Structures are given as structure tokens and as C-alpha cells.
C-alpha positions in Angstrom: 1.6 3.1 84.6 4.7 2.8 82.1 3.9 3.2 78.1 6.1 2.3 75.3 5.9 4.3 72.6 7.6 3.7 68.7 8.5 6.9 67.3 9.0 7.4 63.7 10.1 10.7 63.4 10.4 10.4 59.6 11.6 13.3 57.5 11.2 17.1 56.8 9.4 18.7 59.7 9.0 15.0 61.0 11.6 15.2 63.7 10.8 18.6 65.0 7.1 18.0 65.5 7.8 14.7 66.8 10.3 16.1 69.5 7.7 18.7 70.6 4.9 16.2 70.9 7.1 14.1 72.9 7.6 16.8 75.8 4.0 17.3 76.2 3.4 13.6 76.5 6.3 13.7 79.1 4.5 16.6 80.8 1.4 14.7 81.0 3.4 12.0 82.6 4.7 13.9 85.2 1.1 15.1 86.0 -1.0 11.8 86.0 2.2 9.7 86.7 3.0 7.7 83.9 6.5 7.1 82.7 6.8 6.3 78.9 9.6 4.5 76.8 10.4 5.5 73.4 12.2 3.4 70.8 12.9 5.3 67.5 12.2 3.4 64.6 13.9 4.0 61.3 11.3 4.6 58.1 10.8 6.7 55.1 13.0 8.5 53.0 15.8 8.9 55.9 15.5 5.4 56.3 16.4 4.7 52.4 19.2 7.0 53.1 20.5 4.9 55.8 19.4 1.1 55.0 19.0 1.8 51.2 15.0 1.2 51.6 12.3 3.5 53.1 11.1 0.4 55.2 13.7 -1.8 56.9 13.6 -5.2 57.5 12.0 -5.7 61.1 10.0 -2.1 61.2 6.6 -3.8 62.0 8.1 -5.9 64.7 9.6 -3.4 66.3 6.3 -1.6 65.9 4.3 -4.4 67.3 6.7 -4.5 70.7 5.1 -1.2 71.6 1.5 0.2 73.0 1.4 2.7 70.3 3.1 4.4 67.0 3.9 7.7 66.5 4.4 8.9 63.4 5.9 12.6 62.5 5.7 12.9 58.4 7.4 11.1 56.0 8.1 12.3 52.1 10.3 14.6 50.4 11.0 15.5 46.3 14.4 13.8 47.0 12.6 10.4 46.7 9.9 11.1 44.3 8.5 8.1 41.6 11.8 8.3 39.5 12.9 6.1 42.7 12.5 2.2 42.9 9.5 1.6 45.0 11.4 0.0 48.0 13.0 3.6 47.9 9.7 5.5 48.3 8.4 6.7 51.7 4.9 6.2 50.4 5.5 2.7 50.1 6.8 2.5 53.7 3.2 3.6 54.5 1.1 1.3 52.8 3.3 -1.5 54.3 3.1 -0.7 57.7 -0.4 -0.1 57.8 -0.6 -3.6 55.6 1.6 -5.3 58.3 -0.1 -4.2 61.4 -3.4 -4.4 59.8 -4.5 -1.2 60.4 -8.1 -1.1 58.4 -9.6 2.2 60.4 -8.6 5.8 59.9 -9.8 7.7 61.7 -9.8 11.4 60.7 -11.5 14.2 63.5 -12.3 17.6 62.0 -12.8 19.9 64.5 -13.0 23.8 64.7 -11.5 25.0 67.5 -12.9 27.8 69.2 -10.6 30.5 68.9 -10.1 29.6 64.9 -14.0 30.4 63.8 -12.4 33.1 61.7 -9.8 30.7 60.1 -12.7 28.7 58.7 -13.6 29.3 54.8 -17.0 29.0 55.2 -19.7 31.5 56.2 -19.0 32.8 59.6 -22.6 32.1 60.5 -21.8 28.4 59.5 -19.1 28.3 61.8 -20.1 29.6 64.6 -22.8 26.5 65.0 -19.8 24.6 65.2 -17.7 22.1 63.2 -16.9 18.5 65.4 -17.2 15.6 62.7 -15.2 12.1 62.9 -14.4 10.6 59.3 -14.1 6.7 59.9 -12.3 6.1 56.8 -11.5 1.9 55.6 -8.0 1.8 54.7 -6.9 -1.2 53.5 -9.1 -2.7 51.1 -11.0 -0.7 47.8 -9.6 0.7 44.6 -6.2 1.6 45.7 -5.2 -2.4 47.2 -7.2 -3.9 44.0 -5.9 -5.6 41.0 -4.1 -3.2 38.2 -3.7 -3.5 34.7 -2.4 -1.8 31.9 -2.6 -3.0 27.9 -2.8 -2.1 24.6 -5.9 -2.0 22.4 -6.5 -2.4 19.2 -8.2 1.2 18.4 -8.0 2.7 21.8 -4.8 3.0 22.5 -3.1 2.3 26.0 -6.3 1.1 28.1 -5.7 1.1 32.3 -7.8 -0.5 34.7 -8.1 -0.4 38.8 -10.3 -3.1 40.9 -12.6 -1.8 43.4 -13.4 -4.8 45.7 -14.9 -5.1 48.8 -15.7 -8.3 51.2 -18.9 -8.1 53.5 -15.8 -8.8 56.5 -14.3 -6.0 55.6 -17.3 -3.7 55.4 -18.4 -5.2 58.5 -15.1 -4.8 60.7 -14.9 -1.0 59.8 -18.8 -0.2 60.3 -18.8 -1.6 63.9 -15.6 1.1 64.2 -17.8 3.6 63.4 -21.0 2.4 65.3 -18.6 2.3 68.7 -17.0 5.5 68.0 -20.6 6.8 67.4 -21.7 5.6 70.8 -18.3 7.7 72.1 -19.5 10.7 70.4 -23.0 12.0 69.8 -24.4 9.0 68.5 -25.0 9.2 64.6 -23.7 7.3 61.8 -23.7 8.6 58.5 -22.3 6.2 56.0 -21.6 7.6 52.6 -21.4 5.1 49.5 -22.2 5.3 45.4 -25.3 2.6 46.0 -26.8 4.5 43.2 -23.7 2.9 40.5 -21.6 0.9 41.9 -21.9 -2.7 43.0 -19.2 -2.6 46.1 -21.7 0.4 47.2 -24.3 -1.5 47.3 -23.3 -4.5 49.2 -21.3 -2.0 51.4 -25.0 -0.4 52.5 -26.9 -3.8 52.5 -24.3 -4.8 55.5 -24.6 -1.2 57.3 -28.1 -1.5 57.3 -27.8 -5.0 59.0 -25.4 -3.1 61.4 -27.5 -0.5 62.1 -30.2 -2.9 63.0 -27.7 -3.8 65.9 -26.9 -0.2 66.9 -30.2 0.6 67.9 -29.1 3.6 70.1 -27.0 5.3 67.0 -29.0 7.0 64.7 -28.4 6.0 61.0 -28.3 7.6 57.5 -26.7 6.6 54.0 -25.8 9.5 52.1 -24.5 9.6 48.7 -20.6 10.4 47.9 -21.6 13.4 45.9 -24.1 14.6 48.5 -22.0 14.5 51.1 -19.2 16.3 49.6 -21.5 19.3 49.2 -23.4 18.7 52.7 -20.1 19.5 54.3 -19.5 22.9 52.6 -23.1 23.3 53.5 -23.7 22.4 56.9 -20.8 20.7 58.5 -22.6 20.5 62.0 -25.0 17.5 60.7 -22.3 15.4 60.8 -20.9 13.1 63.7 -19.3 9.9 62.2 -18.8 9.8 58.5 -17.9 6.2 57.4 -16.9 5.2 54.0 -14.5 3.2 51.8 -10.9 3.6 51.2 -11.5 6.3 48.5 -14.2 8.4 49.0 -12.6 8.7 52.7 -9.5 10.2 51.2 -10.7 12.8 49.5 -13.5 13.6 52.2 -11.1 13.6 54.9 -9.3 16.2 52.9 -12.2 18.5 52.2 -13.5 18.3 55.9 -9.8 19.4 57.5 -9.9 22.0 55.3 -13.1 23.5 56.6 -11.7 23.7 59.9 -9.4 26.8 58.6 -5.7 24.7 58.5 -4.3 20.9 58.2 -1.6 22.0 60.3 -4.1 21.3 63.3 -6.0 18.0 62.5 -4.5 14.6 63.9 -5.4 10.9 62.9 -5.6 7.1 64.2 -5.0 4.4 62.2 -6.2 1.2 64.0 -6.7 -2.5 63.5 -7.9 -5.5 66.0 -4.5 -6.6 67.5 -1.7 -4.5 67.1 -0.7 -1.5 68.2 -2.7 1.9 66.6 -0.5 4.5 64.9 -1.1 8.5 65.4 0.2 10.9 62.8 -0.7 14.2 61.5 -2.5 14.6 58.3 -0.2 16.9 57.2 2.7 16.0 55.1 6.5 16.5 55.3 6.8 20.5 54.3 10.3 20.1 53.1 10.3 23.4 52.2 10.4 24.6 56.1 12.2 21.3 57.3 14.5 23.2 60.3 13.3 26.2 60.4 11.4 25.9 63.2 8.2 27.0 61.6 6.2 23.8 61.5 3.2 23.6 63.8 3.3 20.7 66.2 -0.3 21.0 67.0 -1.7 18.3 64.7 1.1 16.4 66.0 0.7 16.9 69.8 -3.8 16.2 69.2 -2.4 13.0 67.5 -0.7 12.2 70.8 -4.2 13.1 72.4 -5.8 10.6 70.6 -3.0 8.1 71.3 -3.9 8.5 75.1 -7.5 8.6 74.5 -7.6 5.4 72.3 -5.0 2.8 72.9 -4.1 3.7 76.6 -8.1 4.1 77.6 -6.9 7.6 79.5 -9.7 10.1 78.4 -8.4 12.9 81.8 -5.1 12.8 79.9 -6.2 12.9 76.5 -8.6 16.2 77.4 -5.9 18.0 79.5 -4.3 18.0 76.2 -6.7 19.1 74.0 -7.6 21.7 76.7 -4.0 22.9 76.7 -4.0 23.5 72.9 -7.2 25.3 73.2 -5.8 27.8 75.7 -3.1 28.4 73.5 -5.1 29.0 70.4 -7.4 31.2 73.3 -4.6 33.2 74.6 -3.4 34.4 70.9 -0.7 32.1 69.9 -0.1 31.6 66.1 2.5 29.5 64.0 2.4 31.2 60.7 -0.1 29.0 59.1 -2.9 30.2 61.1 -2.0 33.8 61.7 -4.1 36.5 60.2 -1.9 39.0 57.9 0.2 41.4 60.4 -0.9 38.8 63.2 2.6 37.7 65.5 3.9 34.5 64.8 5.9 32.3 66.8 7.7 28.9 65.9 7.6 25.0 66.5 9.5 25.5 70.0 7.7 27.9 71.2 4.1 26.7 70.5 5.4 23.2 71.9 6.9 25.0 75.1 3.3 27.1 75.6 1.1 23.7 75.4 3.5 22.1 77.7 3.4 24.7 80.3 -0.6 24.9 80.0 -0.9 21.0 81.0 
């Protein structure tokens, strides 16, 4: 099979980690008999410098012509909040998610077996294992609601942000969560704040209706504050955690840190029709860009998700994940995951070792 992949290398360490990931993808292709065509897509701060805006015209169309999109990272202090919106990299991220209708963000948080000591939780908790998937609604809620700011007579300036969800938005992310659970351990934990928020009460009613359809999947409601507590008390209880945009933003970051390093965690943003977008959860790390210090594992594992979910090639995904685990089990470490005094290697060496392990 031949697959066409859009590469958004982006800013900072983005080009370095994407380059190593492409080498791993090609090694998988050689082993399993696939070929890949890569399409470079300019987006982020580098696009602002080259084209005057972070999301050039035609970006979405170029991505739609491919089978999947691989994104390194975008952003940097030189394109900060003092710049017009069209020149800021985060504007491009929101735009591509909207244009490709990528409403579901999948954020796995798995503690790699060789890195139990890096987990900040009690060792006995870490040894029980952590392997959960946060399914975050990505295009609705308070981040996309109406905003207002106005002067009051007696309270100074007041600002509002509207959180709104429709039954359709809740149902499509809920179905995605149940379908993901069927591929895993068949448990869905739906997170809301139904004791306070009307949007959460609607969320819960739709999720209950879906739970009746997916009777083979265990289902539970979890209030968001309790979920935050349970993630650090007993993360092993969770399989698939589904929630709205803002709650998912916060909880997925919490879940990422209990695995030891954000340098290890991939993500996918998916819709129903357009190609999915795969990216590491970490940022562009401009302070180490171009120094061969970045950890490429999160991007490489994002490619594994691409093989699994976009190409429907689970054996290839398994091969990448096993290659990463072997590299870690053999003691290879980049600086972000090394214990004090441990020998560290750079971006290219880690990529090379993972390629050799395929």
C-alpha cells in the first residue's frame, strides 16, 4: 500500500522530531511492504515568517489531499500575544482543527514499563500500571463559545465566556469514546460537573442514552473534581475517559504528568471525513531547538497511532511501540527522561536506535 502523509514540521524542535519520525515510518514501510509520499505543509510561526500568516491559504485543502497529517510543534516567543491573531501559531492550530472538523482529541497516557521510577506517584501505584485514553471534545464548549467584555457601573470591567454544547456534539464524541473502549478494556468514564452546570446535565443525559446502546461496555459518571483526585490516587482504574473541551484540556495534562514525561506522549485529533492529525502533546521547546536534545518518542508514538487508527495497520503500530519499549528497556535516555547521573543521548541517536529495533 502507498500512503500520502502531510508533514507540518512547524517551529522549534518540530523539524527535528518529525525528521526522526519519518525515518521510523520508512523503516516500517520497508519491513511491512508499504510506501509513503510526504507532502510538506507550512504552518505556524515559520509560516508567519515566510507568508505573513501562520495559516496560509490552501493549508486545509493540502491536508485533505492526504491520508493523514503529522504535526511536530508550532509556536515560539517571537510570535507571541503582541502579534496580530493571524500571525500567532495557536490561531493556526484552532483553524486547522475547525477546517478539518477534528472534533475528537485522543490522548493516551501510558506508563512505559521501563520508566516506572519516573512516575511521580507512589511506586506501588505505578507498579499496578497506568494505561488510559482521554477522549476530549475538541471543537465545542467554552473555548469556542461567544465572548464578551463590557464596563459595569459598580464592578469595573466584566468578561464572559459562553459554554455551549448541543446533543449532536455530545453524541458524536460519546460514540467515539465507546468505540475506542471496544478496542481496549471496554470501560468508559464520562466526566462532567452535572451537580452545577446545565451543559453537564445535558452531557450526562446523552451519555446515558449511548451507554444503553453499548451494553457491552462498562459505564460510569465521574464528577470532574473527583476525576482529578482519582487520577493521582488510582489511575489504573481508568480505561477511556471522555469529557468536554476545557475539562479534557486540564485532565489530559494531569494524566500526562503521571507517566513521567510529556516527551513520551502522543495524541490524535480525528473527525468523521477529513484525515486525522497526529502530534506529540508537548510544545516547540525553542530553548533546545537545533541542539539535538529533544525527545522524539512522543512524535514516533503519534505515528504508531496513525498506523493504528488512520491506516488500520495494528501490526505496524505494535512494531513501533515495541521498538520504543525496547529502546527504553535497554537503558537509552534523552535528557528529559534521564535519572540524575544517567548517560543521555540526543534526538538523532534515539531515532536511530528505534529504527534499528523495528
